[in-house]
N, C-alpha and C positions, 0 to 999 in steps of 0.2 A: 571568475571575472576577467573580462577582458584585460588583457594588459594594455598599457598606452606605449603609443608607438613613440620611436625616439624625438620625430619632429613635432609630436603636441607636447613631450615632457620639455624640450627646449624652449620652446614657445609659452608654455605656463610657468617656468624658472626666469626665464627673461623678463616675461610680464610681470612678475612678483617682485621683480629686483627694481624695474622701471616705475612699479608701482609705489614701492619703499623709498626710493629716491625721491622721485616726485613729491610724495607725502612730506620728505623730512624736509624739503627743499620747500615749499609751502608753506610749512608751520614756522620755518626760520624766518621767511619773509613776511609773512601775515602778523608773528610778534615782532620784526623791527618795526611794521608800519604802523601797527597800533601803539607803539611805544612813542613814538614821533607825533601819531596824532594826538595823543593822551597828554601829550608835554604842550601841544600846541593849545587844547582844552583849558589845561592848569594855568597856561600863561594869561588866556583872555579871561579865566575867572577872577584871579588873583587882584587881588584888591592895588591899585597904583594910585597912589596920591602925587606920587612924584614922576608922573608921566610927562609932564612937560618939561620939566628939569633935564631929564634923560634925554629929550627930543633937543634942546637944546646944546645937553653934552655931545650927543653923538647924532649928526647931521646923516649918517647912512643908516641907521635905523629906521623904519618905517612903522607908525602906529596908526590905527584906526580911532577916530575921534568920536565916540558916541556920546550922546546925552545923556544926563544921570537918570531921567525918569524913562530911557529906553533900555538902560543897561541889564535890568534883571530878565525882559522881555528875549531881547538879544543873545545872552549868557542859555537861556533857558533852549529856545531854538536850536542855537548853536552845539548843544551837548545832544538834543535829539538827532541833527544832522548827522555828528560824530558818531555814535553809535549806530544809526542806519548804513552809515559809509561804512564801518567796521564789519556790520554783519553781510551789505553787499559785498566786499573783498572778502572774507573767507567763503562765502558761497561760490562766489566766479572761481575762486582759488582751488578750491574742491574739485569743480567741475573741468576744469582746465585741467588739473594731474589727474584726473581718472581719463580724458579724451587723448591725454598725453600716454596714457599705461596702454589705453587700447591701440590707438594706433601703433604703439612701441610693439603690441603683442602681434599684431597684423603684420608688419612689416618682418618679425621676426620669423612669424610662420612661414612666410615666401621666402624670404632668405633662406632660412635654414632646409625647408625644403630643397631649391636652387643648389645649396651644398651639399645634401642628402643623396642628392640626383643619384653619382655614382654608384652612392652605396645600395640603392634601389636595383640599379641597374644590377650589379652586380650578386644579390641575392634574387633577382629573377632567372639571372644564367646559371646558378646554384641550382633550382628549382627545377630545372629542365634537364639535370643530369641525368643520365641513365648508365646502364653498365653497358651497352651496345655504342655510345656515342662519347665515351671519356676521351677519345683523341680527339672530336669537335668541341668540348667544353671546355676548351682554353682562355683566359681572359688576357687581353691584349694589357699592359703597361700601362698604368694609370699617370697622368700629371702630378696628381695628390702623392704626396712621399708616402703618408700610412698606408693610403689605399694600394699603392704600389707594391710596398712590401707585401700584403695580404694576397696582389695577386699572384705574386712570386710563389708564396706559400702554397697557395692554392693550385698552381699548376704542377708543383711538385710534388703534392699531395695527390693529384690526380695521374700523374705518372708511377706513383708507387701502387696506388690502386690496379693501374691495369696491369702492370707486372704479374701484381698478384693474382687478379682473376685469369689472366694467361696462362701464369704459372698452374691455377687451380684446373682450368680447362684442358690443357693438357697432360696434364695427371689422370685427370677422369678419360681422355681419351684414351693414353696408355695405357690404362689398366684395364678398360672395356676391352681394348684391342689383345691385350694380352691373357686375359682371359678367354677372349673368343675361341682360340686355337686349343685348348685345353677341353672347353666346354663341347669343342665339336667334335674333338675326337673321342669323348665318352658317349654322346648322341651316336654315334656312327657303330662304337662297339654294342651299344645298346641294341640299336636296332636289329644289326647282326644276331645278336644273341635272341634274338624275338624273331626271326627270320628262321630259324634252325631250328629243330628238335630236341630236348633235353628232356630223355624220360627219368634219370635218375633225380629228377630237380624236386624239392620237396614243396609242402606249402608254403613255408617260411622264406627258403628260396624265392621261389615266387614274389612273393609279398615284398621281400625288401629290394628284389628288381625294380617292381612296377613302383615302389618310393623312390628309389633315386632316380629312374627314367622321370616321373612326376617333377624332383627338387631339379634335376638336370635342365628341366623344359622351363622351369620355373627362372632358374639363373641366366640361361639363353635370354629369355624376354627382358629379365634386368639388364643385362649387359647389352641389349641390342636398343633397347631406351636410353641407357647412358650416354651410347655414342650417338643417338639423335641429338640430344639436349646437349653434347659438348661440340655438336655441327652446326648449331644453329644459326651462329654468329655469320656462316660460311655460305649460308643457301644464299640466292637471291632471289630478293622481294618486288618485283618491276613485273611479274604476269597480270595478265586482265584474266579475272578467275570470273565466271558465271555463276554465281551461287544457285539456284534452283540445277542446274546440272550437277552440279558438283553433290550436293545433298543427295539426288536422285541417286548417282550411281554410291552413295555411301551405304545408303536403304538397302539398294539392291545387293551390295555386298554382304551386308548382318542381315540379309533375310531369313538365311537358313537361321543363324542363332536364333533371332525372333520364333520363329516357326517350333523352335525345340523349346523356346521356353513358355511359348503361348503368349506371346508380345503382339503387339498389331504396332505396325510401324506406318504413322500418318505424317506426310510432307506439306508445309503452307508456306511456300519460297515461292518471292515474286520474281519477276525477270528484271535481277539485279546483277550489276558487275561491281568488281571491287580490285583494288592491287594489291598483289602482295605475292606468296609463294602458294603455287599452286599444291605441292606436296606437303608442307606443313599447314594448311588450311585443310587439306583433305583429311590430314590427321588428325588435325584438331576435332573435326567433326566426328570422325570413326569413335576417336578414343569418348567423345561425350556421349555418343549412340550406344557406343557398346557397354558403356557402365551403366546407362538406363537403362539396357535392356537386363543385364545381370542383376542388377540391384531393384529389380522391380519385382512386381505378384504374378502369378500366374493368372492368365485373363486381362492381364492391365494393358497400355498402350503408353505407347513414347510419341512427343508431337515434336518434328523439327520446325521452327518459323523463321523465317529470314525475310526483313524487310528493311528499306531506306528511309529514313526522315530527315530531311535537311542535309545536313553535312555527315550523318551518322549511320551507319550499319548495322543492323539490329540482328543477333543470330541467337536464339533459343532453342535450347532442347527440355523438355519436360515431361517428366516420368510420372506415373502413379502407384510408385514404391511405398515405402517405409518412412521417407523423408530424412534430414539431418538434422539433429538437435541446432536450435540457433547459438549455442556457446561452442559449437564445430566448425560452423560454418568456413570461418576465416580461415581453418586450418587444414582443411582438406585439399589445400594446393600444396601442403607441407609432401616434400620427398618421403616415401615410405610411411606417410600417415594413413592410419587407417579408422573408419567410424565403427567398424564390427572387425575385430583380429580374426575371429575363428572363421565368420562366413566369408572373409576376404582371401583366406587360404584355401578355403573349401572352393571357392568358385577359380580360383588361380589369380589372383592376383599380385602384383608385387608392389604397390603403393607408389608407384610413379606415372601414371596413365595421366591424373590431372594434375600432376607436378609438372610435365612435359605440357598439357593444355595451357599452363599458364605463363610459361615460358615463351610458347608461339605466340599467345596473345600481346606478352611485355614487347616483343620483338618487331610487333605489330603494330606498336603504339597504341593498343586498346584496353579494354576494362573487362574482368567478368568478375561477375556476383554469383551470390547464391541467394535464392528465394525460395518461400514455399508457394509450393501449388495449392491453388484455392480448391483443386478436384481431389487433393491428397496427393502427397510426393513433394518431387524437389522441381524445381525451375532453375537451370545455368544459364542466365544471359551473358552474351561477350557482346559488348560494344566497339567497332571498329571507326576511327574518326579519319575519314577519307576526303 
């Protein structure tokens, strides 16, 4: 069940209070009016043989002289009139109370809406917060005391978050840099070992050297990806990118891998231009197409589509592979997550390709989703707001 907004809660509570107050006031006034009307009726119906004497004794009192033969008829008509007046009074009182409650509720709705406007603006500002715009998401001090304190606390929280993210990025970059040097030295020694003859090497030694080489290469790829992810915030994103040319370049670069896997590459891109980082968008498309090739069936195909609709640019990469289970589609963008771990290791994956794609999409204010391909396989669709 959808939760009721604070504005509607205030409106309902205030309307209920107004209705109760108006109802109680109406009942009090109604009872008071009925009491005096009934008193008047009793006075008229009372048998008063000393009316003339009272009139003589107190000249300020007013009496109505009614003939004896008309008295019963008058008393009957007066009783009916009193009853009708009481009913009309009660009905009109209830209608007025209801109208007052409704008007009070409407007034409360608009007044509370105006009063809560700073809170809605505060909420909208929070919705826009992203890792890359923490510094631009500060909220100015409010004239309202309570919201002013909230703004101060919120700005301090942003500062702490920014410091924490900066420490995290710096640690990742430093760790990757520190790992790069020993890995490069190990790679040089392994290449040197492979380039020279070692007659005394047995099968176990060669197998171990092969395993170390593969793992060193895997670690090198991981370090490179971590460096790329840590430097995403510093890359400029104001270049004009011609999408069909970029996609064509990616497909040409991956054509040897596709031929090796017996995969057909198809590009269906319209002549569109987007603003962003050319190197990052290239890496995004490259990673998506490379994944689609690696996890495809022999004889399958990979289709890259790009087009613009209104203010959005759509980029999709469709493969004809085994597909991704629905319950795992949201997790494929997590670092080091693999749908099929054994197959990923066999193919040389490090589990950071789609995580890097997700970060590139995020810094370009876009979104990425995983869908099922009607022809079998998976479609990864990226939407950029331009």
